[in-house]
mmCIF file as gemmi writes it, N, C-alpha and C atoms, coordinates in Angstrom:
data_model
loop_
_atom_site.group_PDB
_atom_site.id
_atom_site.type_symbol
_atom_site.label_atom_id
_atom_site.label_alt_id
_atom_site.label_comp_id
_atom_site.label_asym_id
_atom_site.label_entity_id
_atom_site.label_seq_id
_atom_site.pdbx_PDB_ins_code
_atom_site.Cartn_x
_atom_site.Cartn_y
_atom_site.Cartn_z
_atom_site.occupancy
_atom_site.B_iso_or_equiv
_atom_site.pdbx_formal_charge
_atom_site.auth_seq_id
_atom_site.auth_asym_id
_atom_site.pdbx_PDB_model_num
ATOM 1 N N . MET Axp A 1 ? 215.368 198.844 17.335 1 0 ? 1 A 1
ATOM 2 C CA . MET Axp A 1 ? 214.987 200.263 18.289 1 0 ? 1 A 1
ATOM 3 C C . MET Axp A 1 ? 213.444 200.051 18.645 1 0 ? 1 A 1
ATOM 4 N N . ASN Axp A 2 ? 212.827 199.848 17.349 1 0 ? 2 A 1
ATOM 5 C CA . ASN Axp A 2 ? 210.989 200.138 17.481 1 0 ? 2 A 1
ATOM 6 C C . ASN Axp A 2 ? 210.576 198.871 18.364 1 0 ? 2 A 1
ATOM 7 N N . SER Axp A 3 ? 211.184 197.752 18.359 1 0 ? 3 A 1
ATOM 8 C CA . SER Axp A 3 ? 211.129 196.619 19.528 1 0 ? 3 A 1
ATOM 9 C C . SER Axp A 3 ? 211.672 197.201 21.212 1 0 ? 3 A 1
ATOM 10 N N . LYS Axp A 4 ? 212.36 197.943 21.156 1 0 ? 4 A 1
ATOM 11 C CA . LYS Axp A 4 ? 212.825 198.542 22.68 1 0 ? 4 A 1
ATOM 12 C C . LYS Axp A 4 ? 211.661 199.63 23.145 1 0 ? 4 A 1
ATOM 13 N N . ALA Axp A 5 ? 211.466 200.562 22.047 1 0 ? 5 A 1
ATOM 14 C CA . ALA Axp A 5 ? 210.195 201.467 22.031 1 0 ? 5 A 1
ATOM 15 C C . ALA Axp A 5 ? 209.009 200.75 22.911 1 0 ? 5 A 1
ATOM 16 N N . LYS Axp A 6 ? 208.55 199.77 22.282 1 0 ? 6 A 1
ATOM 17 C CA . LYS Axp A 6 ? 207.493 198.919 22.269 1 0 ? 6 A 1
ATOM 18 C C . LYS Axp A 6 ? 207.821 198.087 23.791 1 0 ? 6 A 1
ATOM 19 N N . VAL Axp A 7 ? 208.499 197.714 23.813 1 0 ? 7 A 1
ATOM 20 C CA . VAL Axp A 7 ? 208.599 197.41 25.243 1 0 ? 7 A 1
ATOM 21 C C . VAL Axp A 7 ? 208.722 198.11 26.434 1 0 ? 7 A 1
ATOM 22 N N . LEU Axp A 8 ? 209.388 199.558 26.011 1 0 ? 8 A 1
ATOM 23 C CA . LEU Axp A 8 ? 209.388 200.481 27.475 1 0 ? 8 A 1
ATOM 24 C C . LEU Axp A 8 ? 208.005 201.044 27.397 1 0 ? 8 A 1
ATOM 25 N N . LEU Axp A 9 ? 207.218 201.343 26.058 1 0 ? 9 A 1
ATOM 26 C CA . LEU Axp A 9 ? 206.019 201.704 26.448 1 0 ? 9 A 1
ATOM 27 C C . LEU Axp A 9 ? 205.072 200.787 27.117 1 0 ? 9 A 1
ATOM 28 N N . ALA Axp A 10 ? 205.222 199.314 26.472 1 0 ? 10 A 1
ATOM 29 C CA . ALA Axp A 10 ? 204.002 198.281 27.595 1 0 ? 10 A 1
ATOM 30 C C . ALA Axp A 10 ? 205.047 198.199 28.912 1 0 ? 10 A 1
ATOM 31 N N . GLY Axp A 11 ? 205.775 198.454 29.521 1 0 ? 11 A 1
ATOM 32 C CA . GLY Axp A 11 ? 206.483 198.241 30.536 1 0 ? 11 A 1
ATOM 33 C C . GLY Axp A 11 ? 205.641 199.671 31.529 1 0 ? 11 A 1
ATOM 34 N N . GLY Axp A 12 ? 205.571 200.69 30.902 1 0 ? 12 A 1
ATOM 35 C CA . GLY Axp A 12 ? 205.215 202.055 31.557 1 0 ? 12 A 1
ATOM 36 C C . GLY Axp A 12 ? 204.047 201.818 31.977 1 0 ? 12 A 1
ATOM 37 N N . PHE Axp A 13 ? 203.256 201.053 31.044 1 0 ? 13 A 1
ATOM 38 C CA . PHE Axp A 13 ? 201.694 201.159 30.72 1 0 ? 13 A 1
ATOM 39 C C . PHE Axp A 13 ? 201.767 200.332 31.932 1 0 ? 13 A 1
ATOM 40 N N . LEU Axp A 14 ? 202.158 199.176 32.109 1 0 ? 14 A 1
ATOM 41 C CA . LEU Axp A 14 ? 201.778 197.996 32.928 1 0 ? 14 A 1
ATOM 42 C C . LEU Axp A 14 ? 202.276 198.467 34.209 1 0 ? 14 A 1
ATOM 43 N N . ALA Axp A 15 ? 203.34 199.106 34.792 1 0 ? 15 A 1
ATOM 44 C CA . ALA Axp A 15 ? 203.7 199.984 35.749 1 0 ? 15 A 1
ATOM 45 C C . ALA Axp A 15 ? 202.743 200.783 36.291 1 0 ? 15 A 1
ATOM 46 N N . GLY Axp A 16 ? 202.177 201.611 35.177 1 0 ? 16 A 1
ATOM 47 C CA . GLY Axp A 16 ? 201.16 202.682 35.655 1 0 ? 16 A 1
ATOM 48 C C . GLY Axp A 16 ? 199.722 202.219 36.076 1 0 ? 16 A 1
ATOM 49 N N . SER Axp A 17 ? 199.435 201.188 35.535 1 0 ? 17 A 1
ATOM 50 C CA . SER Axp A 17 ? 198.158 200.48 36.015 1 0 ? 17 A 1
ATOM 51 C C . SER Axp A 17 ? 198.284 199.851 37.216 1 0 ? 17 A 1
ATOM 52 N N . MET Axp A 18 ? 199.595 198.999 37.32 1 0 ? 18 A 1
ATOM 53 C CA . MET Axp A 18 ? 199.337 198.683 38.937 1 0 ? 18 A 1
ATOM 54 C C . MET Axp A 18 ? 199.703 199.684 39.91 1 0 ? 18 A 1
ATOM 55 N N . LEU Axp A 19 ? 200.327 200.749 39.956 1 0 ? 19 A 1
ATOM 56 C CA . LEU Axp A 19 ? 200.126 201.934 40.769 1 0 ? 19 A 1
ATOM 57 C C . LEU Axp A 19 ? 198.844 202.416 40.916 1 0 ? 19 A 1
ATOM 58 N N . LEU Axp A 20 ? 197.969 202.645 39.772 1 0 ? 20 A 1
ATOM 59 C CA . LEU Axp A 20 ? 196.8 203.227 40.339 1 0 ? 20 A 1
ATOM 60 C C . LEU Axp A 20 ? 195.654 201.903 41.075 1 0 ? 20 A 1
ATOM 61 N N . SER Axp A 21 ? 196.351 201.198 40.412 1 0 ? 21 A 1
ATOM 62 C CA . SER Axp A 21 ? 194.837 199.96 41.16 1 0 ? 21 A 1
ATOM 63 C C . SER Axp A 21 ? 195.608 199.75 42.93 1 0 ? 21 A 1
ATOM 64 N N . ALA Axp A 22 ? 196.756 199.981 43.283 1 0 ? 22 A 1
ATOM 65 C CA . ALA Axp A 22 ? 197.428 199.74 44.323 1 0 ? 22 A 1
ATOM 66 C C . ALA Axp A 22 ? 196.797 201.261 45.232 1 0 ? 22 A 1
ATOM 67 N N . GLY Axp A 23 ? 196.728 202.12 44.574 1 0 ? 23 A 1
ATOM 68 C CA . GLY Axp A 23 ? 196.415 203.412 45.515 1 0 ? 23 A 1
ATOM 69 C C . GLY Axp A 23 ? 194.982 203.305 46.058 1 0 ? 23 A 1
ATOM 70 N N . PRO Axp A 24 ? 194.172 203.342 45.657 1 0 ? 24 A 1
ATOM 71 C CA . PRO Axp A 24 ? 192.885 203.194 46.601 1 0 ? 24 A 1
ATOM 72 C C . PRO Axp A 24 ? 192.901 202.079 47.67 1 0 ? 24 A 1
ATOM 73 N N . ALA Axp A 25 ? 193.069 201.062 47.215 1 0 ? 25 A 1
ATOM 74 C CA . ALA Axp A 25 ? 193.565 199.871 48.664 1 0 ? 25 A 1
ATOM 75 C C . ALA Axp A 25 ? 194.309 200.21 49.713 1 0 ? 25 A 1
ATOM 76 N N . ALA Axp A 26 ? 195.263 200.639 49.276 1 0 ? 26 A 1
ATOM 77 C CA . ALA Axp A 26 ? 196.07 201.524 50.564 1 0 ? 26 A 1
ATOM 78 C C . ALA Axp A 26 ? 195.632 202.695 51.234 1 0 ? 26 A 1
ATOM 79 N N . ALA Axp A 27 ? 194.831 203.496 50.321 1 0 ? 27 A 1
ATOM 80 C CA . ALA Axp A 27 ? 194.44 204.721 51.204 1 0 ? 27 A 1
ATOM 81 C C . ALA Axp A 27 ? 193.415 204.023 51.652 1 0 ? 27 A 1
ATOM 82 N N . ARG Axp A 28 ? 192.739 203.249 51.499 1 0 ? 28 A 1
ATOM 83 C CA . ARG Axp A 28 ? 191.402 202.805 52.1 1 0 ? 28 A 1
ATOM 84 C C . ARG Axp A 28 ? 191.836 202.17 53.496 1 0 ? 28 A 1
ATOM 85 N N . ASP Axp A 29 ? 193.141 201.837 53.972 1 0 ? 29 A 1
ATOM 86 C CA . ASP Axp A 29 ? 193.288 201.126 55.065 1 0 ? 29 A 1
ATOM 87 C C . ASP Axp A 29 ? 193.646 202.289 56.093 1 0 ? 29 A 1
ATOM 88 N N . TYR Axp A 30 ? 193.994 203.198 55.764 1 0 ? 30 A 1
ATOM 89 C CA . TYR Axp A 30 ? 194.181 204.055 56.371 1 0 ? 30 A 1
ATOM 90 C C . TYR Axp A 30 ? 193.337 205.587 56.936 1 0 ? 30 A 1
ATOM 91 N N . TRP Axp A 31 ? 192.099 205.634 55.7 1 0 ? 31 A 1
ATOM 92 C CA . TRP Axp A 31 ? 191.381 206.585 55.801 1 0 ? 31 A 1
ATOM 93 C C . TRP Axp A 31 ? 190.345 206.245 55.724 1 0 ? 31 A 1
ATOM 94 N N . HIS Axp A 32 ? 188.899 206.819 56.408 1 0 ? 32 A 1
ATOM 95 C CA . HIS Axp A 32 ? 187.428 206.473 56.125 1 0 ? 32 A 1
ATOM 96 C C . HIS Axp A 32 ? 186.437 207.271 56.389 1 0 ? 32 A 1
ATOM 97 N N . TRP Axp A 33 ? 185.962 207.629 56.247 1 0 ? 33 A 1
ATOM 98 C CA . TRP Axp A 33 ? 184.626 208.661 55.765 1 0 ? 33 A 1
ATOM 99 C C . TRP Axp A 33 ? 183.85 208.435 56.92 1 0 ? 33 A 1
ATOM 100 N N . SER Axp A 34 ? 183.514 209.236 57.859 1 0 ? 34 A 1
ATOM 101 C CA . SER Axp A 34 ? 182.786 209.652 59.041 1 0 ? 34 A 1
ATOM 102 C C . SER Axp A 34 ? 181.444 210.126 58.554 1 0 ? 34 A 1
ATOM 103 N N . ASP Axp A 35 ? 180.345 209.586 58.899 1 0 ? 35 A 1
ATOM 104 C CA . ASP Axp A 35 ? 178.954 209.956 58.359 1 0 ? 35 A 1
ATOM 105 C C . ASP Axp A 35 ? 178.558 211.293 59.439 1 0 ? 35 A 1
ATOM 106 N N . THR Axp A 36 ? 178.769 210.831 60.781 1 0 ? 36 A 1
ATOM 107 C CA . THR Axp A 36 ? 178.589 211.948 61.697 1 0 ? 36 A 1
ATOM 108 C C . THR Axp A 36 ? 179.38 213.386 61.31 1 0 ? 36 A 1
ATOM 109 N N . ASN Axp A 37 ? 180.364 213.54 61.171 1 0 ? 37 A 1
ATOM 110 C CA . ASN Axp A 37 ? 181.343 214.803 61.039 1 0 ? 37 A 1
ATOM 111 C C . ASN Axp A 37 ? 181.447 215.097 59.821 1 0 ? 37 A 1
ATOM 112 N N . ARG Axp A 38 ? 180.861 213.932 58.49 1 0 ? 38 A 1
ATOM 113 C CA . ARG Axp A 38 ? 181.259 214.548 57.404 1 0 ? 38 A 1
ATOM 114 C C . ARG Axp A 38 ? 182.305 214.859 56.94 1 0 ? 38 A 1
ATOM 115 N N . ARG Axp A 39 ? 183.457 214.277 57.103 1 0 ? 39 A 1
ATOM 116 C CA . ARG Axp A 39 ? 184.791 214.49 56.679 1 0 ? 39 A 1
ATOM 117 C C . ARG Axp A 39 ? 185.253 212.772 56.921 1 0 ? 39 A 1
ATOM 118 N N . TRP Axp A 40 ? 186.721 213.356 56.344 1 0 ? 40 A 1
ATOM 119 C CA . TRP Axp A 40 ? 187.589 211.993 56.222 1 0 ? 40 A 1
ATOM 120 C C . TRP Axp A 40 ? 188.379 212.435 57.457 1 0 ? 40 A 1
ATOM 121 N N . GLU Axp A 41 ? 188.496 210.792 58.162 1 0 ? 41 A 1
ATOM 122 C CA . GLU Axp A 41 ? 189.484 210.713 59.327 1 0 ? 41 A 1
ATOM 123 C C . GLU Axp A 41 ? 190.716 209.692 59.474 1 0 ? 41 A 1
ATOM 124 N N . HIS Axp A 42 ? 191.603 209.938 59.743 1 0 ? 42 A 1
ATOM 125 C CA . HIS Axp A 42 ? 193.026 209.137 59.478 1 0 ? 42 A 1
ATOM 126 C C . HIS Axp A 42 ? 192.943 208.343 60.972 1 0 ? 42 A 1
ATOM 127 N N . ASN Axp A 43 ? 192.832 207.481 60.593 1 0 ? 43 A 1
ATOM 128 C CA . ASN Axp A 43 ? 193.191 205.963 61.807 1 0 ? 43 A 1
ATOM 129 C C . ASN Axp A 43 ? 194.242 205.233 61.993 1 0 ? 43 A 1
ATOM 130 N N . ALA Axp A 44 ? 194.911 205.505 61.119 1 0 ? 44 A 1
ATOM 131 C CA . ALA Axp A 44 ? 196.424 204.802 61.892 1 0 ? 44 A 1
ATOM 132 C C . ALA Axp A 44 ? 196.663 205.494 62.84 1 0 ? 44 A 1
ATOM 133 N N . GLU Axp A 45 ? 196.669 206.028 63.266 1 0 ? 45 A 1
ATOM 134 C CA . GLU Axp A 45 ? 197.403 205.855 64.38 1 0 ? 45 A 1
ATOM 135 C C . GLU Axp A 45 ? 196.96 205.214 65.453 1 0 ? 45 A 1
ATOM 136 N N . ILE Axp A 46 ? 195.357 205.142 65.492 1 0 ? 46 A 1
ATOM 137 C CA . ILE Axp A 46 ? 194.899 204.522 66.69 1 0 ? 46 A 1
ATOM 138 C C . ILE Axp A 46 ? 195.038 202.911 66.528 1 0 ? 46 A 1
ATOM 139 N N . ARG Axp A 47 ? 194.941 202.627 65.061 1 0 ? 47 A 1
ATOM 140 C CA . ARG Axp A 47 ? 195.282 201.441 64.917 1 0 ? 47 A 1
ATOM 141 C C . ARG Axp A 47 ? 196.933 200.694 65.355 1 0 ? 47 A 1
ATOM 142 N N . SER Axp A 48 ? 197.621 201.437 64.992 1 0 ? 48 A 1
ATOM 143 C CA . SER Axp A 48 ? 198.666 201.222 65.592 1 0 ? 48 A 1
ATOM 144 C C . SER Axp A 48 ? 199.32 201.432 66.951 1 0 ? 48 A 1
ATOM 145 N N . ASP Axp A 49 ? 198.567 202.078 67.829 1 0 ? 49 A 1
ATOM 146 C CA . ASP Axp A 49 ? 198.467 202.101 69.235 1 0 ? 49 A 1
ATOM 147 C C . ASP Axp A 49 ? 197.583 200.656 69.537 1 0 ? 49 A 1
ATOM 148 N N . GLN Axp A 50 ? 196.563 200.34 68.549 1 0 ? 50 A 1
ATOM 149 C CA . GLN Axp A 50 ? 196.13 199.074 69.456 1 0 ? 50 A 1
ATOM 150 C C . GLN Axp A 50 ? 196.909 197.583 69.328 1 0 ? 50 A 1
ATOM 151 N N . ARG Axp A 51 ? 197.504 197.82 68.006 1 0 ? 51 A 1
ATOM 152 C CA . ARG Axp A 51 ? 198.309 196.724 67.465 1 0 ? 51 A 1
ATOM 153 C C . ARG Axp A 51 ? 200.251 196.65 68.753 1 0 ? 51 A 1
ATOM 154 N N . ASP Axp A 52 ? 200.125 197.845 69.394 1 0 ? 52 A 1
ATOM 155 C CA . ASP Axp A 52 ? 201.083 198.387 69.981 1 0 ? 52 A 1
ATOM 156 C C . ASP Axp A 52 ? 200.898 197.601 71.417 1 0 ? 52 A 1
ATOM 157 N N . LEU Axp A 53 ? 199.313 198.018 71.625 1 0 ? 53 A 1
ATOM 158 C CA . LEU Axp A 53 ? 199.072 197.965 73.229 1 0 ? 53 A 1
ATOM 159 C C . LEU Axp A 53 ? 198.559 195.92 73.034 1 0 ? 53 A 1
ATOM 160 N N . ALA Axp A 54 ? 198.608 195.309 72.157 1 0 ? 54 A 1
ATOM 161 C CA . ALA Axp A 54 ? 198.1 193.938 72.12 1 0 ? 54 A 1
ATOM 162 C C . ALA Axp A 54 ? 199.724 193.438 72.235 1 0 ? 54 A 1
ATOM 163 N N . ARG Axp A 55 ? 200.758 194.262 71.568 1 0 ? 55 A 1
ATOM 164 C CA . ARG Axp A 55 ? 202.034 193.302 71.523 1 0 ? 55 A 1
ATOM 165 C C . ARG Axp A 55 ? 202.586 193.35 72.871 1 0 ? 55 A 1
ATOM 166 N N . ALA Axp A 56 ? 202.282 194.437 73.706 1 0 ? 56 A 1
ATOM 167 C CA . ALA Axp A 56 ? 202.99 194.766 74.742 1 0 ? 56 A 1
ATOM 168 C C . ALA Axp A 56 ? 202.074 193.714 75.714 1 0 ? 56 A 1
ATOM 169 N N . ARG Axp A 57 ? 200.883 193.108 75.837 1 0 ? 57 A 1
ATOM 170 C CA . ARG Axp A 57 ? 200.302 192.734 76.604 1 0 ? 57 A 1
ATOM 171 C C . ARG Axp A 57 ? 200.672 191.197 76.426 1 0 ? 57 A 1
ATOM 172 N N . ARG Axp A 58 ? 200.932 190.672 75.056 1 0 ? 58 A 1
ATOM 173 C CA . ARG Axp A 58 ? 201.641 189.247 74.882 1 0 ? 58 A 1
ATOM 174 C C . ARG Axp A 58 ? 202.741 189.085 75.574 1 0 ? 58 A 1
ATOM 175 N N . GLN Axp A 59 ? 203.784 190.556 75.726 1 0 ? 59 A 1
ATOM 176 C CA . GLN Axp A 59 ? 204.883 190.255 76.027 1 0 ? 59 A 1
ATOM 177 C C . GLN Axp A 59 ? 204.84 190.112 77.607 1 0 ? 59 A 1
ATOM 178 N N . LEU Axp A 60 ? 203.926 190.882 77.844 1 0 ? 60 A 1
ATOM 179 C CA . LEU Axp A 60 ? 203.953 191.028 79.365 1 0 ? 60 A 1
ATOM 180 C C . LEU Axp A 60 ? 203.111 189.009 79.896 1 0 ? 60 A 1
ATOM 181 N N . ASP Axp A 61 ? 202.317 188.902 79.33 1 0 ? 61 A 1
ATOM 182 C CA . ASP Axp A 61 ? 201.709 187.13 79.409 1 0 ? 61 A 1
ATOM 183 C C . ASP Axp A 61 ? 203.222 186.553 78.938 1 0 ? 61 A 1
ATOM 184 N N . TYR Axp A 62 ? 203.912 186.683 78.044 1 0 ? 62 A 1
ATOM 185 C CA . TYR Axp A 62 ? 205.018 185.88 77.867 1 0 ? 62 A 1
ATOM 186 C C . TYR Axp A 62 ? 205.935 185.595 79.306 1 0 ? 62 A 1
ATOM 187 N N . ASP Axp A 63 ? 206.157 186.865 79.465 1 0 ? 63 A 1
ATOM 188 C CA . ASP Axp A 63 ? 207.24 187.227 80.669 1 0 ? 63 A 1
ATOM 189 C C . ASP Axp A 63 ? 206.514 186.828 82.035 1 0 ? 63 A 1
ATOM 190 N N . ARG Axp A 64 ? 205.393 186.8 82.611 1 0 ? 64 A 1
ATOM 191 C CA . ARG Axp A 64 ? 204.854 186.161 83.245 1 0 ? 64 A 1
ATOM 192 C C . ARG Axp A 64 ? 204.806 184.732 83.281 1 0 ? 64 A 1
ATOM 193 N N . ALA Axp A 65 ? 204.502 183.897 82.165 1 0 ? 65 A 1
ATOM 194 C CA . ALA Axp A 65 ? 204.664 182.796 82.089 1 0 ? 65 A 1
ATOM 195 C C . ALA Axp A 65 ? 206.237 182.206 82.251 1 0 ? 65 A 1
ATOM 196 N N . HIS Axp A 66 ? 206.927 183.197 81.987 1 0 ? 66 A 1
ATOM 197 C CA . HIS Axp A 66 ? 208.531 182.245 81.873 1 0 ? 66 A 1
ATOM 198 C C . HIS Axp A 66 ? 209.217 182.598 83.122 1 0 ? 66 A 1
ATOM 199 N N . ARG Axp A 67 ? 208.488 182.992 84.368 1 0 ? 67 A 1
ATOM 200 C CA . ARG Axp A 67 ? 208.845 183.882 85.521 1 0 ? 67 A 1
ATOM 201 C C . ARG Axp A 67 ? 209.984 184.701 85.371 1 0 ? 67 A 1
ATOM 202 N N . ALA Axp A 68 ? 209.697 186.178 84.544 1 0 ? 68 A 1
ATOM 203 C CA . ALA Axp A 68 ? 210.804 187.077 84.361 1 0 ? 68 A 1
ATOM 204 C C . ALA Axp A 68 ? 210.903 187.589 85.715 1 0 ? 68 A 1
ATOM 205 N N . SER Axp A 69 ? 212.18 188.464 86.074 1 0 ? 69 A 1
ATOM 206 C CA . SER Axp A 69 ? 212.107 189.32 87.149 1 0 ? 69 A 1
ATOM 207 C C . SER Axp A 69 ? 211.115 190.377 87.643 1 0 ? 69 A 1
ATOM 208 N N . ARG Axp A 70 ? 210.979 190.844 88.466 1 0 ? 70 A 1
ATOM 209 C CA . ARG Axp A 70 ? 209.58 191.64 88.975 1 0 ? 70 A 1
ATOM 210 C C . ARG Axp A 70 ? 210.021 193.268 88.274 1 0 ? 70 A 1
ATOM 211 N N . ARG Axp A 71 ? 211.269 193.284 88.219 1 0 ? 71 A 1
ATOM 212 C CA . ARG Axp A 71 ? 211.555 194.315 87.627 1 0 ? 71 A 1
ATOM 213 C C . ARG Axp A 71 ? 210.987 194.381 85.934 1 0 ? 71 A 1
ATOM 214 N N . THR Axp A 72 ? 211.329 193.24 85.52 1 0 ? 72 A 1
ATOM 215 C CA . THR Axp A 72 ? 210.916 193.482 83.746 1 0 ? 72 A 1
ATOM 216 C C . THR Axp A 72 ? 209.135 193.505 83.871 1 0 ? 72 A 1
ATOM 217 N N . ILE Axp A 73 ? 208.544 192.683 84.687 1 0 ? 73 A 1
ATOM 218 C CA . ILE Axp A 73 ? 207.329 192.493 84.473 1 0 ? 73 A 1
ATOM 219 C C . ILE Axp A 73 ? 206.609 193.982 85.014 1 0 ? 73 A 1
ATOM 220 N N . ALA Axp A 74 ? 207.315 194.779 85.811 1 0 ? 74 A 1
ATOM 221 C CA . ALA Axp A 74 ? 206.756 196.242 86.208 1 0 ? 74 A 1
ATOM 222 C C . ALA Axp A 74 ? 207.293 196.917 84.93 1 0 ? 74 A 1
ATOM 223 N N . GLN Axp A 75 ? 208.031 196.688 84.353 1 0 ? 75 A 1
ATOM 224 C CA . GLN Axp A 75 ? 207.985 197.603 82.842 1 0 ? 75 A 1
ATOM 225 C C . GLN Axp A 75 ? 207.248 197.34 81.679 1 0 ? 75 A 1
ATOM 226 N N . ASP Axp A 76 ? 206.866 196.116 82.098 1 0 ? 76 A 1
ATOM 227 C CA . ASP Axp A 76 ? 206.045 195.698 80.803 1 0 ? 76 A 1
ATOM 228 C C . ASP Axp A 76 ? 204.806 196.257 81.065 1 0 ? 76 A 1
ATOM 229 N N . GLU Axp A 77 ? 204.298 196.182 82.621 1 0 ? 77 A 1
ATOM 230 C CA . GLU Axp A 77 ? 203.302 196.898 83.06 1 0 ? 77 A 1
ATOM 231 C C . GLU Axp A 77 ? 203.187 198.285 82.734 1 0 ? 77 A 1
ATOM 232 N N . ALA Axp A 78 ? 204.201 199.197 82.972 1 0 ? 78 A 1
ATOM 233 C CA . ALA Axp A 78 ? 204.493 200.386 82.651 1 0 ? 78 A 1
ATOM 234 C C . ALA Axp A 78 ? 204.034 200.666 81.339 1 0 ? 78 A 1
ATOM 235 N N . ARG Axp A 79 ? 204.845 200.047 80.328 1 0 ? 79 A 1
ATOM 236 C CA . ARG Axp A 79 ? 204.229 199.98 78.953 1 0 ? 79 A 1
ATOM 237 C C . ARG Axp A 79 ? 203.362 200.037 78.951 1 0 ? 79 A 1
ATOM 238 N N . ILE Axp A 80 ? 202.548 198.935 79.098 1 0 ? 80 A 1
ATOM 239 C CA . ILE Axp A 80 ? 200.982 198.743 79.084 1 0 ? 80 A 1
ATOM 240 C C . ILE Axp A 80 ? 200.086 200.183 79.398 1 0 ? 80 A 1
ATOM 241 N N . ARG Axp A 81 ? 200.523 200.162 80.358 1 0 ? 81 A 1
ATOM 242 C CA . ARG Axp A 81 ? 199.471 201.922 81.087 1 0 ? 81 A 1
ATOM 243 C C . ARG Axp A 81 ? 199.899 203.154 80.431 1 0 ? 81 A 1
ATOM 244 N N . ASP Axp A 82 ? 201.284 203.481 79.671 1 0 ? 82 A 1
ATOM 245 C CA . ASP Axp A 82 ? 201.562 204.252 78.955 1 0 ? 82 A 1
ATOM 246 C C . ASP Axp A 82 ? 200.664 204.05 77.575 1 0 ? 82 A 1
ATOM 247 N N . LEU Axp A 83 ? 200.775 202.579 76.562 1 0 ? 83 A 1
ATOM 248 C CA . LEU Axp A 83 ? 199.823 202.466 75.642 1 0 ? 83 A 1
ATOM 249 C C . LEU Axp A 83 ? 198.106 202.683 75.544 1 0 ? 83 A 1
ATOM 250 N N . GLU Axp A 84 ? 198.097 202.672 76.878 1 0 ? 84 A 1
ATOM 251 C CA . GLU Axp A 84 ? 196.335 202.629 77.657 1 0 ? 84 A 1
ATOM 252 C C . GLU Axp A 84 ? 196.201 204.235 77.268 1 0 ? 84 A 1
ATOM 253 N N . ARG Axp A 85 ? 197.182 204.957 78.351 1 0 ? 85 A 1
ATOM 254 C CA . ARG Axp A 85 ? 196.956 206.555 77.831 1 0 ? 85 A 1
ATOM 255 C C . ARG Axp A 85 ? 197.249 207.096 76.724 1 0 ? 85 A 1
ATOM 256 N N . GLU Axp A 86 ? 198.21 206.765 75.739 1 0 ? 86 A 1
ATOM 257 C CA . GLU Axp A 86 ? 198.175 207.131 74.399 1 0 ? 86 A 1
ATOM 258 C C . GLU Axp A 86 ? 196.874 206.529 73.812 1 0 ? 86 A 1
ATOM 259 N N . LEU Axp A 87 ? 196.29 205.906 73.452 1 0 ? 87 A 1
ATOM 260 C CA . LEU Axp A 87 ? 195.159 205.492 72.689 1 0 ? 87 A 1
ATOM 261 C C . LEU Axp A 87 ? 193.99 206.245 73.387 1 0 ? 87 A 1
ATOM 262 N N . ARG Axp A 88 ? 193.999 206.407 74.222 1 0 ? 88 A 1
ATOM 263 C CA . ARG Axp A 88 ? 192.858 207.168 74.961 1 0 ? 88 A 1
ATOM 264 C C . ARG Axp A 88 ? 192.783 208.493 74.43 1 0 ? 88 A 1
ATOM 265 N N . GLU Axp A 89 ? 193.874 209.131 74.44 1 0 ? 89 A 1
ATOM 266 C CA . GLU Axp A 89 ? 194.069 210.489 74.339 1 0 ? 89 A 1
ATOM 267 C C . GLU Axp A 89 ? 193.855 210.736 72.855 1 0 ? 89 A 1
ATOM 268 N N . ASP Axp A 90 ? 194.765 209.581 72.239 1 0 ? 90 A 1
ATOM 269 C CA . ASP Axp A 90 ? 193.997 209.67 70.376 1 0 ? 90 A 1
ATOM 270 C C . ASP Axp A 90 ? 192.696 209.497 69.861 1 0 ? 90 A 1
ATOM 271 N N . VAL Axp A 91 ? 192.359 208.59 70.354 1 0 ? 91 A 1
ATOM 272 C CA . VAL Axp A 91 ? 190.672 208.667 70.848 1 0 ? 91 A 1
ATOM 273 C C . VAL Axp A 91 ? 189.713 209.908 70.814 1 0 ? 91 A 1
ATOM 274 N N . ARG Axp A 92 ? 190.293 210.278 72.123 1 0 ? 92 A 1
ATOM 275 C CA . ARG Axp A 92 ? 189.375 211.474 72.688 1 0 ? 92 A 1
ATOM 276 C C . ARG Axp A 92 ? 189.452 212.824 71.492 1 0 ? 92 A 1
ATOM 277 N N . GLN Axp A 93 ? 190.827 212.743 70.822 1 0 ? 93 A 1
ATOM 278 C CA . GLN Axp A 93 ? 191.646 213.835 70.147 1 0 ? 93 A 1
ATOM 279 C C . GLN Axp A 93 ? 190.625 213.814 68.842 1 0 ? 93 A 1
ATOM 280 N N . SER Axp A 94 ? 190.473 212.296 68.211 1 0 ? 94 A 1
ATOM 281 C CA . SER Axp A 94 ? 189.788 212.068 66.948 1 0 ? 94 A 1
ATOM 282 C C . SER Axp A 94 ? 188.372 212.312 67.21 1 0 ? 94 A 1
ATOM 283 N N . ARG Axp A 95 ? 187.888 212.497 68.143 1 0 ? 95 A 1
ATOM 284 C CA . ARG Axp A 95 ? 186.695 212.703 68.781 1 0 ? 95 A 1
ATOM 285 C C . ARG Axp A 95 ? 186.303 214.134 68.385 1 0 ? 95 A 1
ATOM 286 N N . ARG Axp A 96 ? 187.399 215.021 69.099 1 0 ? 96 A 1
ATOM 287 C CA . ARG Axp A 96 ? 187.199 216.248 69.054 1 0 ? 96 A 1
ATOM 288 C C . ARG Axp A 96 ? 187.4 217.349 67.771 1 0 ? 96 A 1
ATOM 289 N N . ASP Axp A 97 ? 187.975 216.123 66.777 1 0 ? 97 A 1
ATOM 290 C CA . ASP Axp A 97 ? 188.539 217.059 65.672 1 0 ? 97 A 1
ATOM 291 C C . ASP Axp A 97 ? 187.376 216.734 64.652 1 0 ? 97 A 1
């Protein structure tokens, strides 16, 4: 029984230390300190929109290279316009906040 308690205690300590060390690294990816506004800003939405926009542009390039239909290319272009508009709105909103 004594060895089981030691194993549980060591496992809890190890798991706790891993969670504590991973926390700041994950938070650093999504939050940053704005010196101009003196507050924390959440930029995950902007980065996500930028990744989606890059993915949509690659899809458009692929469809053009493989001679997709005009309808498919038009859908790709409409998706890019929507993502660009959404990205501009997110940037504008983050500047207002």
